[in-house]
C-alpha positions in Angstrom: 6.4 7.2 24.0 10.1 7.2 23.0 10.6 8.3 19.4 13.0 5.4 18.6 10.4 2.9 19.8 7.6 4.6 17.8 9.8 4.5 14.7 10.6 0.8 15.1 6.9 -0.1 15.9 5.7 1.9 12.9 8.3 0.2 10.6 7.3 -3.2 11.9 3.6 -2.5 11.3 4.2 -1.1 7.8 6.2 -4.2 6.8 2.9 -6.1 6.8 2.2 -4.1 3.6 4.4 -6.7 1.8 1.9 -9.4 2.8 -0.9 -7.3 1.5 1.0 -6.8 -1.8 1.4 -10.5 -2.2 -2.3 -11.0 -1.6 -2.9 -8.4 -4.3 -0.7 -10.3 -6.7 -2.7 -13.4 -6.1 -5.9 -11.5 -6.7 -4.4 -10.1 -9.9 -3.6 -13.6 -11.1 -7.2 -14.7 -10.5 -8.4 -11.6 -12.4 -6.1 -12.2 -15.3 -7.1 -15.8 -15.6 -10.7 -14.8 -15.3 -10.3 -12.3 -18.1 -8.7 -14.9 -20.3 -11.4 -17.6 -19.7 -14.6 -15.5 -19.3 -16.9 -14.9 -22.2 -19.3 -12.5 -20.7 -18.6 -8.7 -20.8 -19.9 -8.1 -17.3 -17.4 -10.6 -15.8 -14.6 -9.3 -17.9 -15.3 -5.7 -16.6 -15.4 -6.9 -13.0 -12.0 -8.7 -13.5 -10.6 -5.6 -15.3 -11.7 -3.5 -12.3 -9.8 -5.9 -10.0 -6.7 -5.5 -12.2 -7.0 -1.7 -12.1 -7.2 -1.9 -8.3 -4.1 -4.1 -8.3 -2.1 -1.4 -10.1 -3.1 1.1 -7.5 -2.4 -1.3 -4.7 1.1 -2.0 -6.1 1.8 1.8 -6.1 0.7 2.0 -2.5 2.7 -1.0 -1.6 5.8 0.6 -2.9 5.2 3.7 -1.0 4.4 1.7 2.2 7.7 -0.2 1.8 9.6 3.0 1.4 8.1 4.4 4.5 8.9 1.2 6.4 12.6 1.4 5.5 12.6 5.1 6.3 11.1 4.5 9.7 13.8 1.9 10.4 16.4 4.5 9.5 14.7 7.1 11.6 14.8 4.8 14.6 18.6 5.1 14.6 18.4 8.9 14.9 14.9 9.7 16.3 15.7 13.1 17.6 17.2 14.8 14.6 16.6 12.2 11.8 13.2 13.6 10.8 14.7 17.1 10.1 17.6 15.5 8.2 15.2 13.3 6.2 13.0 16.3 5.3 16.0 18.3 4.1 17.2 15.3 2.0 13.8 14.7 0.5 13.4 18.5 -0.2 16.8 18.5 -1.9 15.8 15.6 -4.1 12.6 17.4 -5.0 10.5 14.6 -3.3 9.0 16.7 -0.5 7.0 19.9 -1.0 6.0 21.2 2.4 8.7 22.5 4.7 6.7 22.5 8.0 8.1 20.6 11.0 6.4 17.3 11.6 6.6 15.3 14.8 7.3 11.6 14.8 3.7 11.0 15.7 2.6 13.0 12.7 4.9 11.0 10.5 3.6 7.7 11.9 0.0 8.8 11.4 0.6 9.7 7.8 2.4 6.4 7.1 -0.3 4.4 8.7 -3.0 6.3 6.7 -1.1 5.2 3.6 -1.1 1.6 4.9 -4.9 1.8 5.5 -5.4 3.0 1.9 -3.4 0.0 0.7 -5.6 -2.3 2.8 -8.8 -0.7 1.5 -7.8 -0.9 -2.1 -6.7 -4.5 -1.6 -10.1 -5.3 -0.1 -11.9 -3.8 -3.2 -9.5 -5.7 -5.5 -10.1 -9.1 -3.8 -13.9 -8.5 -3.6 -14.0 -7.8 -7.3 -11.9 -10.9 -8.1 -14.1 -13.1 -5.9 -17.3 -11.5 -7.3 -16.1 -12.1 -10.9 -15.2 -15.7 -10.1 -18.5 -16.3 -8.5 -20.5 -14.8 -11.3 -18.4 -16.7 -13.8 -19.0 -20.0 -12.0 -22.7 -19.4 -11.4 -23.1 -18.4 -15.1 -24.9 -15.1 -14.5 
């Protein structure tokens, strides 16, 4: 696969992280309203767990968005851009390892971060829905 295509495809895929972030914001709103209106400790704890997941999901969303923009930049210089990016990030103190990585390795790592974002979003939304259902049922 051509490196420039792989970079553009990875960036396009990672951009869906923005949609997941928006879904996470909606889940956080539900959890916040649930905390405000719930009177049982169990439901409040469940909504609080959703809020904590939202914080983690926001952090992952920022990292995924950064990766998406970096992959768009790497698509312009797929042959040497990775080395230049690693040098820049090391100079800024943002990258520790100095081993060479292929574009496929970079894509796999970025997509693993995206999967973590999706997983924590699923936990957040499940907690928000569970809290809402328990609140409505009156458990």
